[in-house]
C-alpha positions in Angstrom: -21.2 -6.8 49.8 -23.8 -4.1 49.3 -23.4 -1.3 46.6 -20.4 1.1 47.4 -20.5 4.7 46.3 -17.2 6.1 45.8 -16.2 9.7 45.5 -13.1 10.5 43.5 -11.3 13.6 41.9 -11.1 13.7 38.2 -8.9 16.2 36.1 -11.2 18.7 34.7 -8.9 21.2 33.1 -5.3 22.2 32.8 -3.7 24.7 35.3 -2.5 28.0 33.4 -0.1 28.9 36.2 -1.0 27.8 39.9 -3.0 24.7 40.4 -6.5 25.6 41.6 -9.4 23.5 42.9 -11.5 24.2 39.6 -8.9 22.2 37.7 -10.6 19.1 39.5 -14.1 17.9 39.8 -15.4 15.6 42.5 -17.8 12.9 41.2 -19.5 9.8 42.5 -19.9 6.5 41.0 -21.3 3.0 42.2 -18.7 0.6 42.2 -19.4 -2.8 40.4 -19.2 -6.3 41.9 -15.7 -7.6 42.0 -14.3 -10.4 39.3 -12.2 -13.0 39.7 -8.7 -11.8 40.6 -9.7 -8.3 41.8 -9.6 -6.8 45.3 -11.5 -3.9 46.9 -9.5 -1.2 48.5 -10.5 1.5 51.0 -8.1 4.2 51.3 -6.7 5.1 54.8 -4.3 7.9 53.6 -3.4 9.6 50.4 -0.2 11.6 49.8 0.4 14.6 47.3 4.0 15.5 45.9 5.1 18.5 43.8 5.7 16.9 40.5 2.0 16.2 40.4 1.6 19.8 39.0 3.7 18.6 35.9 1.6 15.5 35.6 -1.6 17.8 35.0 0.1 20.0 32.3 3.2 18.7 30.4 3.4 15.0 31.7 6.8 15.9 32.7 9.7 13.7 31.1 7.0 11.1 29.5 5.1 14.1 27.9 1.9 12.5 28.5 -0.2 14.6 30.8 -3.1 13.0 32.7 -6.3 12.9 30.3 -9.1 15.4 31.1 -11.7 13.2 32.9 -9.5 10.7 34.3 -9.1 10.0 37.9 -6.3 12.0 39.4 -3.0 9.6 40.0 -1.9 9.2 43.7 -0.3 6.7 46.0 -1.5 6.0 49.5 -2.2 3.5 52.3 -5.2 1.3 52.2 -6.9 -1.7 53.6 -8.5 -4.4 51.6 -12.3 -4.7 52.5 -13.0 -7.5 50.0 -10.8 -9.9 47.9 -11.4 -12.2 44.8 -7.6 -12.6 44.6 -5.8 -15.4 46.3 -2.7 -13.3 47.1 -4.8 -11.0 49.4 -7.2 -11.4 52.4 -9.7 -8.9 53.9 -7.9 -6.7 56.3 -4.5 -7.0 54.7 -2.8 -3.2 54.6 -1.5 -2.4 51.3 0.3 0.4 49.6 0.5 1.7 46.0 -1.5 3.4 43.2 -4.8 4.2 44.5 -5.8 7.5 43.0 -7.7 10.4 44.6 -10.4 8.5 45.8 -12.0 6.8 48.7 -12.2 3.4 46.9 -10.3 1.6 44.2 -10.6 -1.6 42.6 -7.4 -3.3 41.8 -6.0 -6.4 40.4 -2.9 -6.3 42.5 -0.7 -6.0 39.8 -1.3 -3.5 36.7 -4.5 -1.8 37.4 -3.9 0.2 40.4 -0.9 -1.9 41.5 -0.4 -2.5 45.2 1.8 -4.5 47.6 1.2 -5.8 51.3 2.9 -3.9 54.0 3.0 -4.1 57.6 3.1 -1.2 60.0 6.7 -0.8 61.4 7.2 -2.3 64.8 6.8 0.7 67.5 6.0 3.1 64.6 2.8 4.8 63.1 1.5 3.2 60.1 1.9 6.6 58.5 5.7 6.5 58.6 5.3 3.9 55.6 4.5 6.8 53.6 7.5 9.3 54.5 10.4 8.2 56.5 9.8 4.4 56.1 8.9 5.1 52.6 10.0 6.9 49.5 11.0 10.2 51.3 13.0 8.3 53.6 14.8 6.4 50.9 15.4 9.7 49.0 17.1 11.2 52.0 19.2 8.1 52.8 20.6 7.3 49.6 21.3 11.1 48.7 23.1 11.5 51.6 25.3 8.4 51.8 25.8 7.7 48.2 26.3 11.5 46.8 26.6 14.2 49.8 29.6 11.9 51.2 29.6 14.0 54.3 32.7 14.7 56.5 32.8 15.9 60.0 32.7 19.4 60.2 31.5 20.0 56.5 28.9 22.8 56.0 25.7 21.3 54.6 22.8 23.6 52.9 19.5 22.0 52.6 16.6 23.7 50.6 13.0 23.2 51.6 14.6 22.0 55.1 11.5 21.8 56.8 9.9 19.5 54.2 9.5 15.9 54.1 13.0 15.0 52.5 14.8 18.2 53.7 14.1 17.6 57.2 15.3 14.1 57.0 18.5 15.4 55.3 19.1 18.1 58.0 18.8 15.4 60.7 21.2 12.7 58.9 23.7 15.7 58.3 23.8 16.5 61.9 24.1 12.9 62.7 27.2 12.8 60.4 28.7 15.8 62.2 27.9 18.5 59.5 27.2 22.1 60.3 23.6 22.5 58.8 22.0 25.6 57.2 18.3 25.1 56.2 16.5 27.3 53.5 12.9 27.5 54.0 9.7 29.5 53.6 8.7 31.1 57.0 9.9 32.1 60.4 8.0 29.4 61.9 9.7 26.9 59.9 13.0 28.3 60.3 12.4 28.1 64.2 11.7 24.5 63.6 14.7 23.9 61.6 17.1 25.3 64.1 15.2 24.1 67.3 13.9 20.6 66.6 16.1 19.7 63.7 19.4 21.2 65.3 20.6 23.2 62.4 23.0 26.1 63.0 21.1 28.7 61.0 18.0 28.8 58.8 17.2 31.2 55.8 13.8 32.4 55.1 14.0 32.7 51.2 10.7 34.5 51.3 12.0 37.5 52.9 15.4 37.3 53.1 18.4 37.8 50.6 19.5 34.1 50.1 22.8 34.9 48.9 23.7 37.6 51.4 22.7 35.3 54.2 24.6 32.4 52.9 27.8 34.5 53.0 27.0 35.4 56.6 26.3 31.6 57.7 28.9 30.0 55.6 31.9 32.3 55.6 34.2 29.2 54.4 31.8 28.4 51.6 29.2 25.3 51.1 30.7 22.0 51.1 27.5 20.0 50.2 24.2 21.5 48.8 21.2 19.1 49.0 18.7 20.9 46.3 15.0 20.4 46.4 14.1 23.3 44.7 16.3 24.4 41.7 15.9 27.8 40.3 17.5 30.9 41.8 18.4 29.5 45.0 20.3 26.7 43.5 22.2 29.6 41.5 22.8 31.5 44.7 24.6 28.2 46.5 26.5 27.6 43.3 28.0 31.0 43.6 29.5 30.1 47.2 30.2 26.4 46.7 33.8 25.5 48.6 36.6 23.5 46.8 35.7 20.2 46.2 32.0 20.5 47.0 29.3 18.2 46.4 26.0 19.6 44.9 23.3 16.9 44.8 20.0 17.5 42.9 16.9 15.8 44.2 14.0 18.0 43.2 13.0 21.2 41.5 9.9 22.5 43.5 10.2 26.4 42.4 10.4 25.1 38.6 7.4 22.7 38.4 5.0 25.6 37.4 7.2 26.1 34.3 6.4 23.2 32.3 10.0 22.1 31.4 11.0 25.8 30.5 13.4 25.7 33.5 15.6 28.3 35.0 19.0 27.4 34.3 21.8 28.3 36.8 24.3 31.0 35.7 26.8 30.2 38.4 27.3 26.6 37.0 30.7 27.0 36.0 31.9 27.7 39.4 31.9 23.6 39.6 34.9 23.9 37.3 36.9 26.6 39.3 35.9 24.9 43.0 36.7 21.5 41.2 33.3 20.4 42.6 30.8 17.8 41.7 27.1 18.1 41.0 24.8 15.0 40.7 21.4 14.1 40.0 19.6 10.8 41.1 16.5 9.0 41.3 15.3 6.9 44.3 13.8 4.1 42.3 17.0 3.0 41.2 18.0 2.1 44.5 14.8 0.1 45.1 17.0 -3.0 45.6 18.5 -1.5 48.7 15.4 -0.1 50.5 15.5 -2.5 53.2 18.9 -1.1 54.1 17.5 2.5 54.3 14.5 1.5 56.4 16.2 -0.9 58.9 18.5 2.4 59.6 16.0 5.0 59.6 13.5 2.8 61.7 16.3 2.5 64.2 16.8 6.1 64.5 13.3 6.8 64.9 12.8 4.3 67.7 15.7 5.6 69.4 14.4 9.1 69.3 17.5 10.4 67.2 15.1 11.4 64.4 12.0 13.2 64.3 9.2 14.0 61.6 6.3 16.6 61.4 3.0 15.6 59.8 0.5 18.0 58.4 -2.8 16.0 58.0 -5.9 17.2 56.3 -9.4 15.4 57.0 -11.5 13.9 54.1 -11.1 13.1 50.4 -12.8 16.6 49.6 -9.2 18.0 50.7 -7.3 16.4 47.9 -6.9 19.6 45.8 -6.2 21.7 48.6 -3.3 19.4 49.8 -1.7 19.6 46.6 -2.3 23.5 46.3 -0.7 23.6 50.0 2.5 21.8 49.0 3.1 23.5 45.9 2.9 26.9 47.7 4.7 25.7 50.7 2.0 26.4 52.9 2.3 23.1 54.6 4.2 22.5 57.6 5.4 19.0 57.9 4.5 16.0 55.5 1.4 16.6 53.7 -1.0 13.9 54.2 -4.9 13.6 53.7 -6.8 11.1 56.0 -9.4 9.6 53.9 -11.0 7.1 56.2 
């Protein structure tokens, strides 16, 4: 194969507060020929997620931030364009660790580890990156294992128009819950009450969340699915019902705080209300992913569940995609179409 010039984003500096395009540098490199056991991957779609901000500064729980000059990490969907690995063939569709780049050289295992995938029957291949991927599993297991919904429960969901939140809203409706969504714009509120079927939506940027929760949840909150942490978590804890379940999934509002996180003042209400608060990590349910995808796939094919994608075009847009999702400017699942 002729020489291939790869464009990739490397980490140029640490964000002082918010992530900026200047924290990355777009560089070009000529890729070397493949060695035995390697395969050349051409990225189709790449995704971003809020915890990437911690990886740039503190390293999160690991305490090891991405080194300056290193290719920014990121997962996505790619095609095998050349293979010297007997386990992969040209044309195979794979998912895994690609980095923010057009091409990646993988050994299939430790370096840019990938796995072969097949587009779900009757569904877009991009659903592998959300509903039929980690986000879908996160919503599914959070709902059935920790939310424990009962018909008539009031379920509050933060980032209700986001990748995970929108699925939780729909799963809650299917389980007979009254759903109240918290999101960041009037357009997203209309989406949550319209397409997702929630009874009400709260714009946390323009409304008093605690006051609106009192109006929308007069009997208290039975279930709270938390994707943001911080003051919104605190507001909901102040209004939980007896026997409530609070499920901690994400902390988007706190990722800029570099582990100096806001601690909820109303946590002791868990005692008064004899409530439960759980944290969970979706990777611990990987052995049950087939269960989640079978049920979610059926709901999608039957038209009982929907999703919205926000797709930017080209590798040049990777920093912008991350900035958008951290600010809440995306409307739908944030993807970048690379090729």
